[in-house]
C-alpha distance (Angstrom), angle and dihedral (degrees) to the residues before:
residue distance angle dihedral
X1 . . .
X2 3.80 . .
X3 3.75 111.5 .
X4 3.78 118.2 -120.2
X5 3.78 94.5 -159.8
X6 3.76 131.8 23.4
X7 3.79 118.6 -131.4
X8 3.80 114.6 -94.7
X9 3.77 116.7 -90.5
X10 3.75 129.3 -156.5
X11 3.75 106.7 -71.0
X12 3.80 94.9 11.6
X13 3.80 126.0 120.9
X14 3.75 105.6 -87.8
X15 3.79 93.3 32.4
X16 3.83 103.0 139.5
X17 3.79 90.7 -126.8
X18 3.81 92.5 58.6
X19 3.79 112.4 80.7
X20 3.78 90.9 -172.4
X21 3.79 98.3 -116.4
X22 3.79 94.5 73.0
X23 3.80 93.8 -99.3
X24 3.76 115.2 121.6
X25 3.78 122.7 -165.4
X26 3.79 92.7 -162.6
X27 3.80 93.9 59.2
X28 3.78 92.6 59.4
X29 3.79 91.6 46.9
X30 3.79 96.6 48.3
X31 3.78 111.8 119.8
X32 3.82 123.2 27.0
X33 3.78 98.0 18.8
X34 3.80 96.1 41.9
X35 3.76 128.2 -140.8
X36 3.79 123.9 -43.9
X37 3.78 119.4 -119.1
X38 3.77 135.1 -129.5
X39 3.79 122.9 -121.5
X40 3.81 91.0 -91.1
X41 3.81 93.1 49.8
X42 3.81 99.9 -100.8
X43 3.82 114.8 140.5
X44 3.79 117.1 -113.6
X45 3.82 110.3 -123.0
X46 3.76 119.8 -127.0
X47 3.78 122.1 -107.8
X48 3.81 88.5 -103.8
X49 3.81 91.9 53.6
X50 3.78 92.3 47.1
X51 3.80 92.8 47.8
X52 3.80 90.7 48.3
X53 3.78 86.8 49.4
X54 3.78 88.6 59.5
X55 3.77 91.3 52.3
X56 3.78 99.8 39.3
X57 3.77 100.3 34.2
X58 3.77 97.6 46.3
X59 3.79 96.5 98.5
X60 3.78 93.9 49.0
X61 3.80 89.4 50.9
X62 3.81 89.4 54.9
X63 3.79 96.0 52.7
X64 3.78 90.4 102.6
X65 3.80 94.3 43.9
X66 3.80 92.5 113.9
X67 3.81 91.7 58.9
X68 3.80 91.1 42.4
X69 3.79 93.3 50.7
X70 3.81 92.0 43.4
X71 3.79 91.1 53.3
X72 3.81 92.6 46.7
X73 3.81 91.5 48.4
X74 3.80 90.9 49.0
X75 3.81 90.6 53.9
X76 3.80 89.7 46.8
X77 3.80 91.1 49.0
X78 3.79 89.7 54.9
X79 3.80 90.1 49.9
X80 3.80 91.7 49.1
X81 3.80 92.8 50.5
X82 3.81 90.9 50.6
X83 3.80 91.2 51.0
X84 3.80 97.6 44.8
X85 3.81 94.7 49.8
X86 3.82 106.6 109.1
X87 3.80 89.7 -17.2
X88 3.81 90.9 163.1
X89 3.82 90.7 62.9
X90 2.98 121.5 133.1
X91 3.78 89.6 41.3
X92 3.79 93.6 -148.1
X93 3.77 140.2 58.6
X94 3.81 110.8 -62.6
X95 3.80 120.4 -154.2
X96 3.84 111.9 -50.6
X97 3.79 92.9 -1.7
X98 3.78 83.7 96.1
X99 3.82 87.6 72.3
X100 3.78 105.6 32.5
X101 3.81 98.6 44.2
X102 3.81 90.7 52.7
X103 3.79 92.8 43.8
X104 3.80 89.5 51.9
X105 3.81 91.6 50.6
X106 3.80 90.1 51.4
X107 3.80 91.6 50.5
X108 3.79 90.8 48.2
X109 3.79 98.0 48.1
X110 3.81 106.2 25.0
X111 3.78 101.2 25.9
X112 3.79 93.1 -119.4
X113 3.81 138.3 46.7
X114 3.80 109.4 -77.8
X115 3.77 128.5 -161.2
X116 3.79 118.2 -120.7
X117 3.78 142.0 -150.9
X118 3.77 116.0 -94.4
X119 3.85 93.7 -143.3
X120 3.78 111.8 19.6
X121 3.81 109.6 -172.8
X122 3.80 90.3 -5.4
X123 3.81 93.3 -60.6
X124 3.76 125.2 114.8
X125 3.79 108.8 -103.4
X126 3.82 94.4 -115.1
X127 3.81 92.4 48.8
X128 3.80 90.5 48.8
X129 3.80 92.4 53.3
X130 3.81 93.3 45.6
X131 3.80 89.5 51.9
X132 3.80 88.8 58.0
X133 3.80 100.2 -98.4
X134 3.80 109.7 137.8
X135 3.80 99.3 148.6
X136 3.77 128.0 71.8
X137 3.79 92.7 23.6
X138 3.80 100.5 90.7
X139 3.79 127.0 91.1
X140 3.79 128.4 -132.7
X141 3.80 99.6 -108.9
X142 3.79 140.2 57.1
X143 3.78 123.9 -87.2
X144 3.78 125.5 -127.6
X145 3.81 106.7 -108.5
X146 3.78 118.4 -170.9
X147 3.81 99.0 -161.0
X148 3.81 131.3 55.1
X149 3.78 119.9 -96.0
X150 3.83 109.1 -117.0
X151 3.81 94.7 90.4
X152 3.81 91.2 46.3
X153 3.78 90.3 53.0
X154 3.82 87.2 55.7
X155 3.81 89.8 53.9
X156 3.81 88.6 46.9
X157 3.82 90.6 58.7
X158 3.80 89.6 62.0
X159 3.78 91.9 46.4
X160 3.80 89.5 50.8
X161 3.79 91.3 53.4
X162 3.83 101.0 39.2
X163 3.79 107.2 16.3
X164 3.79 137.8 -113.5
X165 3.79 98.9 -47.8
X166 3.83 135.3 102.3
X167 3.80 93.7 -87.1
X168 3.79 91.6 46.7
X169 3.77 96.5 52.1
X170 3.82 93.6 42.2
X171 3.81 102.6 44.9
X172 3.81 94.0 82.1
X173 3.80 90.4 55.9
X174 3.82 90.3 50.8
X175 3.80 92.3 51.2
X176 3.80 93.7 45.0
X177 3.81 91.8 46.8
X178 3.80 89.0 52.8
X179 3.80 91.7 48.8
X180 3.80 88.1 53.4
X181 3.79 88.8 58.5
X182 3.81 90.6 50.5
X183 3.81 93.5 48.7
X184 3.79 90.3 46.8
X185 3.81 90.1 55.0
X186 3.78 92.6 49.7
X187 3.80 95.9 42.5
X188 3.80 94.0 52.6
X189 3.78 91.5 44.8
X190 3.79 89.8 54.1
X191 3.79 91.8 48.8
X192 3.81 96.7 45.2
X193 3.80 105.2 24.9
X194 3.80 88.5 -129.7
X195 3.79 123.6 118.9
X196 3.80 90.8 -166.2
X197 3.80 93.2 53.6
X198 3.79 89.2 47.4
X199 3.79 91.7 52.8
X200 3.79 90.6 45.2
X201 3.81 89.2 56.2
X202 3.80 91.1 50.2
X203 3.79 92.2 48.4
X204 3.79 93.1 49.5
X205 3.79 89.4 53.2
X206 3.80 92.1 45.9
X207 3.80 91.1 53.7
X208 3.78 96.7 47.6
X209 3.79 111.2 112.5
X210 3.80 96.0 -143.4
X211 3.79 93.2 50.4
X212 3.81 90.7 44.9
X213 3.81 94.5 53.1
X214 3.80 95.9 42.0
X215 3.82 87.6 51.4
X216 3.80 87.0 59.7
X217 3.81 100.2 47.0
X218 3.80 133.2 68.9
X219 3.78 95.5 -119.8
X220 3.80 124.4 130.6
X221 3.80 100.3 -124.9
X222 3.81 97.6 78.7
X223 3.81 89.2 56.7
X224 3.79 90.8 47.9
X225 3.81 91.0 51.9
X226 3.81 91.2 46.3
X227 3.79 95.6 52.8
X228 3.81 91.1 44.1
X229 3.80 91.5 52.3
X230 3.81 89.8 48.7
X231 3.80 90.2 51.2
X232 3.80 93.9 50.0
X233 3.82 91.8 45.5
X234 3.80 88.4 54.2
X235 3.82 90.9 49.3
X236 3.82 90.1 52.7
X237 3.80 90.9 47.4
X238 3.79 88.7 49.8
X239 3.81 89.8 55.7
X240 3.79 91.0 57.7
X241 3.81 92.9 41.3
X242 3.82 92.1 50.0
X243 3.80 94.9 51.4
X244 3.80 93.5 44.7
X245 3.81 90.6 49.6
X246 3.79 90.7 46.3
X247 3.80 89.7 54.6
X248 3.80 92.0 50.9
X249 3.80 92.4 49.0
X250 3.80 94.6 50.7
X251 3.79 108.7 78.8
X252 3.79 98.3 -173.4
X253 3.78 129.1 54.9
X254 3.81 90.2 -147.5
X255 3.83 109.2 92.2
X256 3.80 118.5 -122.2
X257 3.80 103.9 -148.8
X258 3.79 93.5 -173.4
X259 3.80 95.2 61.7
X260 3.78 132.0 76.5
X261 3.76 91.6 -130.6
X262 3.82 121.6 -126.1
X263 3.81 113.9 -22.6
X264 3.80 112.7 157.6
X265 3.79 95.2 51.4
X266 3.81 91.0 53.0
X267 3.80 99.2 48.3
X268 3.79 95.1 95.8
X269 3.80 112.7 54.5
X270 3.83 110.9 179.6
X271 3.80 95.2 -165.4
X272 3.80 90.6 50.8
X273 3.79 89.2 53.2
X274 3.80 90.4 50.5
X275 3.80 88.6 50.2
X276 3.81 89.1 53.6
X277 3.80 90.7 54.6
X278 3.82 91.6 47.6
X279 3.79 94.7 48.2
X280 3.81 90.0 46.1
X281 3.80 89.8 56.5
X282 3.81 90.3 45.8
X283 3.81 91.5 53.6
X284 3.80 87.2 43.7
X285 3.81 86.8 61.0
X286 3.81 99.3 43.0
X287 3.78 130.5 -7.6
X288 3.80 93.3 -130.4
X289 3.82 87.9 82.8
X290 3.81 86.9 78.5
X291 3.80 90.7 80.5
X292 3.82 98.3 56.1
X293 3.81 88.9 42.2
X294 3.80 89.5 59.0
X295 3.81 93.7 41.9
X296 3.80 97.1 49.1
X297 3.78 92.4 40.1
X298 3.79 88.4 58.2
X299 3.80 91.3 44.6
X300 3.82 91.6 51.2
X301 3.80 90.7 52.5
X302 3.82 91.5 50.1
X303 3.80 89.8 50.1
X304 3.80 89.7 52.5
X305 3.79 91.8 48.5
X306 3.80 90.1 48.4
X307 3.78 91.0 51.7
X308 3.82 91.0 53.5
X309 3.80 90.2 47.4
X310 3.80 90.1 53.2
X311 3.81 87.7 58.8
X312 3.79 91.0 55.5
X313 3.83 99.5 -98.4
X314 3.79 109.1 154.1
X315 3.78 119.2 -137.1
X316 3.78 85.6 14.1
X317 3.80 94.8 163.9
X318 3.79 93.8 56.3
X319 3.80 94.0 41.2
X320 3.78 91.1 47.6
X321 3.79 90.1 60.4
X322 3.80 89.1 72.6
X323 3.79 100.7 26.1
X324 3.81 96.8 46.8
X325 3.80 110.1 2.4
X326 3.79 98.8 62.1
X327 3.84 96.7 46.3
X328 3.81 90.4 43.9
X329 3.81 90.8 49.7
X330 3.80 89.9 54.8
X331 3.79 94.8 46.9
X332 3.80 95.9 40.8
X333 3.80 110.3 29.3
X334 3.81 102.5 25.7
X335 3.79 92.4 43.1
X336 3.82 89.3 49.2
X337 3.80 89.5 51.1
X338 3.81 91.6 49.5
X339 3.82 92.7 49.0
X340 3.80 89.7 47.7
X341 3.82 92.8 53.9
X342 3.80 91.4 45.6
X343 3.81 89.2 54.3
X344 3.83 86.8 65.5
X345 3.81 93.1 57.6
X346 3.80 93.3 117.6
X347 3.78 90.5 52.5
X348 3.80 93.1 47.0
X349 3.79 92.8 50.5
X350 3.81 89.1 54.9
X351 3.80 97.1 36.3
X352 3.81 91.5 126.9
X353 3.82 90.4 60.6
X354 3.78 90.5 52.9
X355 3.79 91.9 46.7
X356 3.80 90.6 55.2
X357 3.81 98.0 42.3
X358 3.80 106.3 31.8
X359 3.81 108.6 23.1
X360 3.82 89.2 101.9
X361 3.79 98.8 42.3
X362 3.76 123.7 159.1
X363 3.83 90.1 -100.1
X364 3.80 100.3 49.6
X365 3.78 96.0 87.0
X366 3.80 97.1 34.2
X367 3.78 118.5 137.2
X368 3.78 121.5 -169.2
X369 3.78 92.4 -132.6
X370 3.82 94.1 63.7
X371 3.81 111.6 100.8
X372 3.78 123.2 -124.5
X373 3.79 113.3 -94.8
X374 3.79 125.9 -154.7
X375 3.77 128.8 -168.1
X376 3.78 129.1 -126.8
X377 3.79 90.8 -82.6
X378 3.78 91.3 54.6
X379 3.81 93.6 -109.7
X380 3.78 120.6 134.4
X381 3.78 113.1 -100.3
X382 3.77 129.0 -158.3
X383 3.81 94.6 -129.5
X384 3.76 89.8 104.3
X385 3.79 94.9 54.9
X386 3.78 106.7 33.9
X387 3.75 120.4 102.8
X388 3.78 113.9 169.7
X389 3.77 91.1 -166.7
X390 3.83 92.4 60.0
X391 3.79 113.1 92.6
X392 3.75 138.2 154.4
X393 3.80 107.1 -96.1
X394 3.81 89.1 -131.6
X395 3.81 90.8 61.5
X396 3.81 92.2 71.1
X397 3.80 97.7 37.4
X398 3.81 121.6 100.2
X399 3.80 113.0 -101.1
X400 3.79 110.7 -92.9
X401 3.80 126.4 -147.1
X402 3.77 136.7 -142.2
X403 3.80 115.4 -0.6
X404 3.80 89.5 -9.4
X405 3.80 89.4 62.3
X406 3.80 90.5 53.2
X407 3.81 90.9 51.4
X408 3.80 91.2 46.7
X409 3.81 91.5 50.7
X410 3.80 91.3 48.9
X411 3.81 89.7 51.4
X412 3.80 90.1 51.1
X413 3.80 89.0 50.6
X414 3.81 88.7 52.8
X415 3.82 92.0 53.4
X416 3.79 89.0 46.8
X417 3.79 89.1 53.3
X418 3.79 89.2 52.3
X419 3.80 90.6 55.8
X420 3.80 92.7 47.5
X421 3.81 90.5 48.3
X422 3.81 90.4 52.9
X423 3.80 89.3 50.0
X424 3.81 92.6 53.9
X425 3.79 100.5 39.3
X426 3.81 103.9 35.1
X427 3.78 115.8 7.0
X428 3.80 94.7 53.9
X429 3.80 89.1 55.0
X430 3.79 85.6 76.4
X431 3.81 94.1 58.3
X432 3.79 139.0 66.4
X433 3.80 138.3 -161.4
X434 3.80 134.6 -153.8
X435 3.80 93.3 -124.4
X436 3.80 100.1 40.3
X437 3.80 115.4 128.8
X438 3.76 140.1 -169.5
X439 3.82 110.8 -103.2
X440 3.80 90.0 -141.1
X441 3.80 87.5 73.5
X442 3.80 100.1 41.8
X443 3.80 95.3 102.7
X444 3.81 87.1 53.7
X445 3.82 90.4 53.0
X446 3.79 89.6 -118.3
X447 3.80 103.0 169.7
X448 3.82 122.3 10.8
X449 3.80 121.7 -161.5
X450 3.78 125.6 -118.5
X451 3.81 103.8 -137.5
X452 3.80 95.2 177.0
X453 3.80 129.9 4.5
X454 3.80 135.8 176.9
X455 3.79 117.8 -174.5
X456 3.81 136.5 -176.4
X457 3.80 97.4 38.4
X458 3.77 104.6 168.2
X459 3.84 124.3 -135.0
X460 3.79 110.5 -82.7
X461 3.80 93.6 23.9
X462 3.83 119.5 111.1
X463 3.80 89.5 -9.5
X464 3.80 95.6 -55.8
X465 3.81 109.2 166.4
X466 3.80 97.4 -177.5
X467 3.81 117.3 137.1
X468 3.78 118.9 -97.9
X469 3.79 112.7 -76.0
X470 3.79 92.4 29.0
X471 3.80 133.0 83.6
X472 3.80 143.0 -146.7
X473 3.79 133.7 -116.3
X474 3.80 134.5 -151.8
X475 3.78 121.3 -159.8
X476 3.77 144.9 164.8
X477 3.79 103.9 -152.5
X478 3.79 121.4 -170.5
X479 3.79 97.5 -140.4
X480 3.78 132.8 137.2
X481 3.79 121.4 -125.3
X482 3.82 97.4 -91.5
X483 3.82 97.2 -145.4
X484 3.80 89.9 54.4
X485 3.80 95.7 47.9
X486 3.80 95.8 42.7
X487 3.79 90.9 47.6
X488 3.79 86.8 48.8
X489 3.80 91.2 61.3
X490 3.81 91.1 58.9
X491 3.80 90.7 44.4
X492 3.80 92.0 52.0
X493 3.80 91.4 52.4
X494 3.80 89.8 50.5
X495 3.81 90.1 45.4
X496 3.79 91.0 55.4
X497 3.81 90.9 51.4
X498 3.80 93.5 47.0
X499 3.79 93.3 46.1
X500 3.79 92.2 53.8
X501 3.79 99.7 30.7
X502 3.80 102.7 37.2
X503 3.82 95.5 29.8
X504 3.80 89.5 -131.0
X505 3.81 106.8 160.5
X506 3.81 93.1 -159.3
X507 3.79 92.4 69.7
X508 3.79 88.1 50.7
X509 3.81 89.8 62.9
X510 3.80 90.1 56.7
X511 3.81 95.1 45.2
X512 3.81 95.8 44.7
X513 3.80 90.5 45.2
X514 3.79 94.2 55.0
X515 3.80 95.8 41.0
X516 3.81 94.1 48.8
X517 3.80 94.2 48.3
X518 3.81 97.6 40.2
X519 3.81 112.9 29.7
X520 3.85 96.2 58.6
X521 3.79 89.2 64.9
X522 3.80 91.1 63.7
X523 3.80 89.6 76.4
X524 3.81 89.5 60.8
X525 3.80 99.3 47.0
X526 3.83 90.9 120.8
X527 3.82 93.6 66.9
X528 3.83 131.6 63.7
X529 3.80 107.4 -78.1
X530 3.77 127.1 154.9
X531 3.78 140.4 -135.9
X532 3.79 94.4 -120.0
X533 3.81 89.4 69.0
X534 3.82 83.9 77.1
X535 3.82 89.9 73.9
X536 3.82 85.8 94.0
X537 3.82 88.3 64.5
X538 3.80 95.7 47.3
X539 3.84 98.6 86.1
X540 3.80 90.3 54.7
X541 3.80 92.7 46.3
X542 3.81 88.6 53.4
X543 3.80 89.8 46.2
X544 3.81 91.5 53.1
X545 3.81 91.1 49.7
X546 3.80 95.1 49.4
X547 3.80 94.3 44.4
X548 3.81 90.1 51.4
X549 3.80 91.5 48.4
X550 3.80 89.4 49.4
X551 3.80 89.8 50.2
X552 3.79 90.0 50.1
X553 3.81 92.5 51.0
X554 3.80 93.2 46.2
X555 3.78 131.3 -147.1
X556 3.78 99.7 -88.1
X557 3.80 117.6 103.8
X558 3.80 92.1 -156.2
X559 3.82 118.5 102.6
X560 3.79 112.7 -100.9
X561 3.81 138.8 151.8
X562 3.81 89.3 -104.4
X563 3.78 92.9 52.7
X564 3.79 93.0 45.8
X565 3.79 91.4 49.8
X566 3.79 92.1 46.7
X567 3.80 93.7 50.4
X568 3.81 91.2 48.4
X569 3.81 92.2 49.6
X570 3.81 93.3 46.1
X571 3.79 93.4 46.1
X572 3.79 93.2 45.5
X573 3.79 92.1 49.9
X574 3.78 92.0 50.7
X575 3.81 92.2 48.7
X576 3.81 90.9 49.6
X577 3.81 90.7 51.4
X578 3.81 91.9 50.7
X579 3.82 92.4 47.2
X580 3.81 90.9 47.0
X581 3.80 90.2 50.7
X582 3.81 91.6 48.5
X583 3.82 90.6 50.6
X584 3.81 91.6 53.6
X585 3.82 94.7 39.1
X586 3.84 95.8 99.7
X587 3.81 91.6 59.2
X588 3.79 91.9 43.8
X589 3.81 95.8 52.2
X590 3.83 104.1 39.7
X591 3.78 95.3 -107.8
X592 3.80 120.5 164.8
X593 3.82 109.3 -110.7
X594 3.81 133.3 164.1
X595 3.78 114.9 -91.8
X596 3.81 90.5 -116.4
X597 3.83 90.4 57.9
X598 3.78 90.3 48.1
X599 3.81 91.3 51.9
X600 3.81 90.0 49.7
X601 3.80 88.2 61.1
X602 3.79 93.3 51.3
X603 3.80 94.1 86.7
X604 3.79 92.9 175.2
X605 3.78 130.8 32.9
X606 3.81 90.7 -125.6
X607 3.81 88.8 63.9
X608 3.81 90.9 66.9
């Protein structure tokens, strides 16, 4: 029988000497009292031995890397095929594609987001673009964009390669969604040592409905989730790299409690730098990435402090602030900030256009105390937020040159950020949306989003096989595979218990990932926010599930009732997820189905 989890090795997660938080009982007992023993009588290696095991045993642990990579690529190939199939359907703008696809085209061709005519040549703007008209439809000034530009540049890459059509503006999302599956496979394999568990994680992500649909639409959230997953994967890699390097730098297995441990050799951490780039791109897609950046930055520092403590360094947490915290802050946070600013290069180059067109936007003079105002038709007006006297100071300043121009442009970008922040945190409080949902119910899949819907398709039209007197529907519904998400809730509870109780750091990654990408939204539950924002939490939900299944199966390769039960549970769960995905597939992929079949898939009235 194929093993689902390899036995723990020295220095691996699950090694009895690793308590998960970096603290190691055996290190403090090395010497007079001897090593502690596991339940089956094996000695627990010291922190030095386990760290050296990371350095020395790395090559032997990679002997099967060809098979591991082949399996991960096969899973990713399946995911890519699923996402490319009929990618151009629906053959129109779906949901907020109407904003992001046009913004991306402006970035690609003008260098910044341009406004556009609502009815160029008498046609509606969307109809004009879908008919192939991409010239003569743009205005002369910039457009107010309420999200950073990194994700739109990703969409622009697809438009550059395939043109301004549904396939062109969606292909980048399909590729990025597939890469998420690949990274998920590799991340879980690194954390568990099991190729099968890694592939299981990738498959669960591939068969999630929310991930599937977002990988087929030109929305920003799939790019946010991708860059976040890359950042966390780099943080996990940095944990292994740090401990292996620490073991190589310590020459003696006997701890020296009076020293700080190695410092100079650990100042530059390449994986931490890569994490900074990834988090910078995530924040450059949506600002909500700031929360997981802070959470995982803190977690990485605690891991470093725990590693020093395991080598006998006293007051390791305090000493690690200077030895590890400051260098990590530079390579993670400051690098992320730099990458974020660079992602606005197009805006900065055209800062003067923004100063002229948008320095007196409807949000500049907003004050939170002003009440919402609606017009006679019940629509929200901007009377409550406009203030003609409010302007960016840079709008009335003489144009600078050289370095002064750079500083002036950066100041204008700051004022622009202030306006966008007001839009998100205050102005949107005055509005509502049909598909908005409370974030407290996201993990329960409380309110999916209809990205594209066509109703009243008569029998015989578009392949509708409904009985006479009935009709067919087509829909692209942004909904997670319920079995996966509901099972994830149980897994997250178990992960919290195992992180605290068993001191297993791997479960901490899952818990911190979900909390940092989900809880911050609770403070904005009075404004229109949507279920598909929870895609950022999905990788950590999948991680919690797979880690719990691995725990249930156990690390022993020998047949046992526990192992048999674990394999049955894991296999059954995976099959249920796939069947659940297949059942919902017609309303994920815009297929024509009878109305009765569509209603059968609306398990709750709030899904309609």
